[in-house]
C-alpha positions in Angstrom: 0.0 0.0 0.0 1.5 3.3 -1.1 0.8 6.6 0.6 2.3 9.4 -1.4 2.6 11.9 1.5 4.4 9.3 3.6 6.7 8.2 0.8 7.7 11.8 0.3 8.0 12.6 4.0 9.9 9.4 4.9 11.4 8.0 1.8 13.8 5.3 2.9 16.6 6.8 1.0 16.1 10.1 3.0 15.5 8.7 6.4 16.3 5.3 8.0 14.0 4.0 10.7 16.8 4.4 13.2 17.0 8.1 12.3 13.3 8.5 12.6 13.3 6.8 16.1 16.1 9.1 17.2 14.0 12.2 16.1 11.0 10.8 17.8 13.1 10.2 21.0 14.4 13.8 20.9 10.9 15.3 20.5 9.6 13.2 23.4 12.6 14.0 25.5 12.2 17.7 24.9 8.4 17.6 25.8 9.0 15.4 28.8 11.7 17.6 30.2 9.6 20.7 29.7 6.7 19.0 31.5 8.9 18.0 34.4 11.0 21.2 34.8 8.7 23.9 33.5 5.2 22.8 33.9 3.8 26.3 34.5 5.3 27.7 31.3 4.0 24.7 29.3 0.5 24.9 30.8 0.3 28.7 30.3 1.0 28.2 26.6 -1.5 25.3 26.3 -4.5 26.1 28.4 -7.1 28.8 27.9 -7.4 29.6 31.6 -4.9 29.9 34.5 -3.9 26.4 35.6 -4.3 25.5 39.3 -1.1 24.7 41.1 -2.1 21.0 41.3 -2.0 20.7 37.6 1.8 21.3 37.7 2.0 18.0 39.6 -0.1 16.2 37.0 2.0 17.7 34.2 5.2 16.4 35.9 3.6 12.9 36.2 2.8 13.0 32.5 6.3 14.3 31.8 7.9 11.2 33.4 5.9 9.0 31.0 6.7 11.1 28.0 10.4 11.2 28.9 10.4 7.4 29.5 8.9 6.8 26.0 11.6 9.0 24.5 14.3 6.9 26.3 12.6 3.7 25.0 12.7 5.1 21.4 16.3 6.1 21.8 17.4 2.7 23.1 15.4 0.8 20.5 16.5 2.9 17.5 19.1 0.4 16.2 17.0 -2.8 16.8 16.4 -5.0 13.7 12.9 -6.1 13.0 12.2 -7.8 16.4 8.8 -8.4 18.0 9.8 -5.9 20.7 10.6 -3.2 18.2 7.2 -3.7 16.4 5.5 -3.4 19.8 7.4 -0.2 20.5 6.3 1.2 17.1 2.6 0.2 17.8 2.8 1.7 21.3 4.1 5.0 20.0 1.4 5.1 17.3 -1.3 4.5 19.9 0.3 7.2 22.2 0.3 9.8 19.4 -3.2 8.9 18.1 -4.6 9.3 21.6 -2.7 12.6 22.1 -4.0 13.9 18.8 -7.5 12.9 19.6 -7.5 14.4 23.1 -5.7 17.6 22.1 -8.2 18.2 19.4 -11.1 17.3 21.7 -9.9 19.7 24.4 -9.5 22.5 21.9 -13.1 22.1 20.7 -14.3 22.0 24.3 -12.5 25.3 25.0 -9.9 24.0 27.3 -6.8 24.2 25.1 -5.7 27.3 23.2 -5.0 27.4 19.5 -1.2 27.6 20.2 -1.6 24.6 22.6 -3.4 22.7 19.9 -0.8 23.4 17.3 2.1 22.6 19.6 0.6 19.2 20.1 -1.0 18.6 16.7 2.1 19.1 14.6 4.5 16.7 16.4 1.7 14.1 16.9 0.7 14.2 13.3 4.2 14.0 11.9 5.2 11.2 14.3 1.9 9.3 13.5 2.8 9.5 9.8 6.3 8.1 10.5 5.1 5.2 12.8 2.4 4.3 10.2 5.0 4.3 7.4 7.4 2.1 9.2 4.7 -0.3 10.4 3.4 -0.6 6.8 6.9 -1.2 5.6 7.5 -4.0 8.3 8.7 -7.2 6.7 5.7 -9.6 6.4 7.7 -12.8 6.7 9.3 -11.7 10.0 6.1 -11.5 12.1 
């Protein structure tokens, strides 16, 4: 199955899977560190209203998970077509699909600002395209 946008965006001659996973790791590490060390700044950019101080704690909790997923991607980037790597790709895809859904839902419910939506929508959408691409490209005989 050929998806022209994905082939242009992630042509195998332009980007290896290991490079894509490194980029995904760096994006998640950046967001995770921001959530942990600057939750107020992050929440002020994302939310429509002033966030209560308790939300800083929740942002840090989420940041630990995001940071951990980034570390998993970094450590798995050079794996070769294992069952574990496929599970990591699927898990990342689910993570970003849910993030895209809830960011969009929260925007339309008036909770998230437009800048907050864009700052989540763009990385989620680009990473979703990458994970879909590499899952569609997965060797059929291996798994």
